[in-house]
N, C-alpha and C positions, 0 to 999 in steps of 0.2 A: 804851619798848623792851621787847621780848619775848625772854626768855632760856630756853634749855634747859640743865639741869644733870644730870650723872650722878655717881655715886660719893659721894653726899652723906652716907653713913654712915661714910665714912673720915675720917682726920684732916685732910686737905686739903679734901675735898669739903664737910664740915660747916662749915668756916670760910668757904669761898666762898659757901655757901648763906646763912649769916648776913649776910655783906656784901651779897649781892643783895637780901635782904629789907629791909635798912636803906637801900638806895639808892633815892631817890625817882625817879630816871630810869628805873628798871626797873618796869614796870607789870604784867608777868605773868612768872611763873616756872613752867616745866613741868619737873618732876623725873621722870626715868626711873629706876625702881628695880625690883629683883627681888622686893621684898616691900613691904608697907605700912610706912611709916616708924615706927620703934620709939618707944615712949612716953618713953624716956629722953632723946631729943634735945631740947636746950635751944635752941629756935629762937623768936625773937620771934613773937608772934601776928600773923597777917596774913591778908588775904583775896585775895592775888594768886598763891598757890601752888596748882598742880594736880599731883597725883601720879599718874603712869601706871605701873601695875605690869606688868612684862614678865617672864614666866617664862624667855624666851629672847631675848637681845639680837641674835640672828641671825634672828629671826622676828617681824616687826612685824605687828600687825593691819592690815587693808587700808587703813583711813583714816588711820592714824598718820603715814606719811611726809608726806602733804599737810598735816596739822595742824602738823607740825614745821617744814615749809618756810615757814609763815606767821610764824615767829620771825625775830629779827634776828641771833642769835648763840647759840653753845653753848660752855660750858666743860666739857671732858671730863676728869673726875677719876676715872673708873672704872678700877680696876686692883687688882693684888694682887702681893704679893711673889713673885718667881720661885723662891724657896727651896722645894724639895720638889715642884716641878712639872716635867713633861716639857716639851721644846721645843714639842710639839704643843699641850699644854694652855696654856702661857704665850702662844703665838702666837694661839690662839683668843681669850683674854681681852684681850690687848693690841692685836693688829693686826686680827684678823677683826671683832671687835665695833665697833671704831672705824671701819673702812672700810665696814662695812655701813651704819652711820649716814650717813656722807658720801655713799655711792653712792645710798642711798635718797632723800636730799635732792635729789640731782641729777635723779633720775628723777621726783621729785615737782614739780620746777619752780623750783629756785634759778636756773636759767638765765634765767628770765623775770622776775626781780626787777628793779625799777628803782631807781636811786639807789645806795645803799651795798651792797656785797656782803654775803653771809652770813659772819660772822666766827666762826671755829672755833679755840678756844684749847685746845691739847692739853697736859695736865700730864704731862711726861716726868720726867727726873731727870738730875742731874749724872753724867756718864760714858756717856751714850747715844752710840752710834756709828753714824751713818747711812752710813758707808762700807761696812758689812757685813763688815769684816775682824776684828772682835773675836771672841774665843773665849768671852767672857762672855755668858751667855744674856740677862741683863737688857739689857746694852749693845747687843747685836746686834738684838734684837727691838724694843726701844724705838726704836732708830735706824732700823730698817726702816720703822716706822710714821711716824716723823718725815719720812723721805724721801718716802714715798707721799703724805703730806699736802702737802708742799712742791711736789711734782710735779703737783698738780692743775692742769689747763689753765685759762687765763683764762676760757674759755667756760663753766666750771663755775659761775662767779660766787661761788666760795667762797674766802675769804681765810683761810688757815690760819697759825697761829703756834704756837710751842712754848715752853713754860716748862720750865726745868731747875732746879728748886729743889734745894738740898743737904739736909742732915739737918734734919728738922723733927719736931715732936711736938705732941700736942694742947694746946690752950690751958689754962694754969693757971687762967684765969678761969672755966672750965667743967669742974668736977671730973667730971661725968658722962661727958665725952668720954674722959678717961683711963681711967675705970673700965670703960667698955664697948668702947672701940676697941682698947686695949692690953691684952695679957696681963700677969699679975703680973710675969713676967720682963722684959717690955719696959718696964713702968713703972719697974722698978728701974734698968734701963739708962738710961732717960730722966733719972731723978733724978741719976745719976752724970754723964751726958754733958752735960746742959744747961749747968751753970756753966762747964764746960771750953770748950764750943763758943762760948758767949757772950763769954767773956773772952780766951781764948787762941787759938781757931781760928775766928774769926767768918766767915772766907771759906768755911768748910765747914758753915755753919749758916744756915738761913732762918727768921726769926721767922714763926710761923704767921699772925699778924695781917697781916704784910707780904704773905705769899703770897695770902691771901684778897683783900686790896685790889688787888693787882697783877692778879690774874686777872680781876676784874670790870672794872677800868679798861681792860685789854687787850680784853675782850669789847665794851666800849663804843666802841672804836676809837682809843684813845690809843696812841701809838707805832705807828700802822698801817703805817708805811713799813718796819718791821722784822718779821722772822719767827722770830728765835731769841733767847731771853732766858735766858742762863746765870745762875747765882746771883749773880755779881758785878754783872751789869747790873740784875737785879731789885732788889737792895739799893741800888744807885746811884740808880735812877729813883725808887724809893719814898722815899728820903731827900730827893730834890729835890721830890717831890710833897708831902711832909709839911712842908717847910721853912716855908711861910707860917704853919702852925699853931704851929710851934716858936717863931717870931719874935713871935707875938702874946702 
C-alpha cells in the first residue's frame, strides 16, 4: 500500500507517521511538507519514506498530481489552530489546501483506478459543523471541508472519511514531541489537563496512540462503509481492535 501524509510535524501527524512506518502493509510513504523534516523528529529509521517539500500547498509541481494519484490513500493531518487567524486565512489552510489536493487527484486520474477507490482520511475535530450554521470559525470551516469531501461524486473514485478526535496531546513516550510541538504554556496545560481527561472526562479525550492507529487502519480500508468517526466511535472501535492483544 502506498500512502500520502500531511501535517507530520504536528501532534496528530507525527503519531500517524510513526504508525505508518511500523505498518508492514504500507510499502511507501510520501510526506508532503512545507520544509525538510526537522532533526528532532523521533521516527523509526526506514527506507520507504519520501519527503516532497512544497512551498505552497496550492501550487503543485507539474508531475506531482500524477505521482500522488499512484498512491492508495492519504491521511490529511495538515492544519493549524484558528486562534488569531482571519476567516480567509483559516479557510485557505483548512479548506483550500485540502480541496486542491483532492481536485488535483481527480484531474490526474483517480477516476481511472481499478479495484479499490482512493481513500482520503481527513483529521477534523469534535465540534465541526457541516451544516454551516455555526458562528464558531473552527466549527464552520472544518465542517465546510467535511461536507465538500463527503459530496465528492462516485465518479471521482475517492472515498473520503472524517475523524473527529477530541482533546489530544503529544505522546509522553517521545519527549521531543512535547518540547518542539507545544509551547511552554501549552505543555503546562497538557500536564494539568491530561490526568483529568483520562480519568474524569474520557469522552473528551483521545489517546494519541489510538488516534494514530485509527487513522492508518481507516486509510487501509477498515470501517470503509462509514464516513464519520467522532471521538466516541474512534475509542469504541480501537478498543475492539486492541481486544485480542488485551486477552493474550
